C-alpha positions in Angstrom: -129.2 -21.7 274.9 -126.8 -22.7 272.2 -129.2 -25.2 270.8 -132.2 -23.1 270.5 -130.2 -20.5 268.4 -129.2 -23.7 266.4 -132.6 -24.8 266.2 -133.6 -20.8 265.3 -131.5 -21.0 263.0 -132.2 -23.4 261.2 -135.5 -23.5 261.3 -135.0 -19.8 259.6 -132.7 -21.6 256.9 -135.7 -23.7 255.8 -138.3 -21.2 255.6 -135.6 -18.7 253.6 -133.9 -21.2 251.4 -134.9 -21.6 247.7 -137.1 -24.9 246.9 -135.8 -27.6 244.8 -136.8 -28.3 241.5 -138.5 -31.5 242.1 -141.0 -28.8 244.7 -141.2 -26.5 242.0 -142.0 -29.3 239.4 -144.7 -30.6 241.8 -146.1 -26.9 242.3 -146.4 -26.5 238.5 -148.2 -29.8 238.2 -151.0 -28.2 239.5 -150.5 -24.7 237.8 -150.2 -25.7 234.2 -152.2 -29.0 234.5 -152.1 -31.6 231.5 -148.7 -30.7 230.0 -146.7 -30.5 233.1 -148.1 -33.6 234.8 -148.0 -35.9 231.2 -144.0 -34.4 230.9 -143.6 -35.5 234.2 -145.2 -39.1 233.6 -143.6 -39.6 230.3 -140.1 -38.7 232.0 -139.5 -38.8 235.8 -141.9 -41.8 236.9 -139.4 -44.1 237.7 -137.0 -41.9 239.2 -139.4 -39.5 241.5 -142.5 -41.4 243.0 -143.0 -38.0 244.4 -143.2 -36.0 241.5 -145.1 -39.2 240.0 -147.8 -38.8 243.0 -148.7 -34.6 242.2 -148.7 -35.5 238.6 -151.2 -38.4 238.8 -153.2 -36.5 241.9 -153.4 -33.1 239.4 -154.5 -35.1 236.0 -157.2 -36.7 238.2 -158.2 -33.3 239.8 -158.4 -31.7 236.6 -160.7 -35.1 235.1 -162.9 -34.3 237.9 -163.5 -30.6 237.1 -163.7 -31.1 233.3 -166.3 -33.8 234.6 -168.2 -31.6 236.9 -167.8 -28.3 234.7 -169.9 -30.6 231.9 -172.1 -31.5 234.3 -173.0 -27.9 235.1 -173.4 -26.7 231.8 -175.4 -29.3 230.6 -177.4 -29.1 233.5 -177.5 -25.1 232.8 -178.4 -25.7 229.3 -181.7 -27.7 230.1 -182.4 -25.4 232.8 -182.0 -22.3 230.3 -184.3 -24.1 227.8 -187.2 -25.0 230.0 -187.1 -21.2 232.4 -187.0 -19.6 228.9 -190.6 -18.8 229.4 -189.5 -16.8 233.4 -186.6 -15.0 231.7 -184.1 -17.4 231.5 -183.5 -17.6 235.0 -181.8 -21.4 235.1 -179.4 -19.8 232.7 -178.3 -17.3 235.1 -178.4 -19.6 238.4 -176.1 -22.5 236.2 -173.6 -20.0 234.9 -173.4 -19.3 238.8 -173.2 -22.6 239.8 -170.5 -23.1 237.4 -168.2 -20.3 238.7 -168.6 -21.9 241.9 -167.3 -25.2 240.6 -164.1 -23.1 238.8 -163.3 -21.2 242.1 -163.2 -24.3 244.8 -161.1 -26.1 241.6 -158.8 -23.4 241.7 -158.5 -23.0 245.4 -157.9 -26.5 245.4 -155.4 -26.4 242.8 -153.8 -23.3 244.5 -153.4 -25.0 248.4 -152.2 -28.5 246.4 -149.5 -26.2 244.5 -148.3 -24.3 247.8 -148.3 -28.1 249.4 -146.3 -29.3 246.9 -143.7 -25.9 246.5 -142.8 -26.4 250.3 -142.5 -30.3 249.7 -145.1 -31.7 251.6 -146.9 -34.4 250.3 -151.3 -33.5 250.8 -153.3 -36.0 249.5 -156.6 -35.4 248.7 -159.5 -38.2 249.7 -159.7 -41.1 247.2 -158.1 -39.3 244.7 -154.8 -39.0 246.7 -155.2 -42.6 247.5 -155.3 -43.4 244.0 -152.8 -41.0 243.0 -150.2 -42.9 245.3 -150.8 -46.5 243.8 -150.2 -45.3 240.4 -147.2 -43.3 241.2 -146.0 -46.4 243.3 -146.2 -48.7 240.3 
C-alpha cells in the first residue's frame, strides 16, 4: 500500500511540476516558427539533440506549409481566372482549401508543441526521420 501512495505522489508531482527550459523552448519551436528554431540551431545544436530535433522538425513543417500554401494560392488564382465567367467560384473553393491547409498545419503544430512541452519526442512521418538525422549530426 505505501508503494502505491509513492507512485501516486510521484505521478502527481510529474503532472504539477513546472516544465524545464528545454521543454519550453521545444514547444516554442512550433509556436514561434523560424525564429526560435534558427536560434536553437545556431546556439544549442551541439549541446542538446532533443532541442535540435524539435527545431529541425519545426522548420521542415514550416517549409511544407509554405509550399502547400503556395500551391493552393497558385491554383486559386488560376481557378478564379478560369471561372471568372461563372462568378469566381474557383476563388471561393481555393480560399476554402487555403483555410483548410492553414488550420491543419496549426493543429499539427499545436499538438507537436504540447508534446514537446510534455518532454515527449513525437516524430512526424518522414519529417521526423529527417529531423532526427539532421539533429544528430
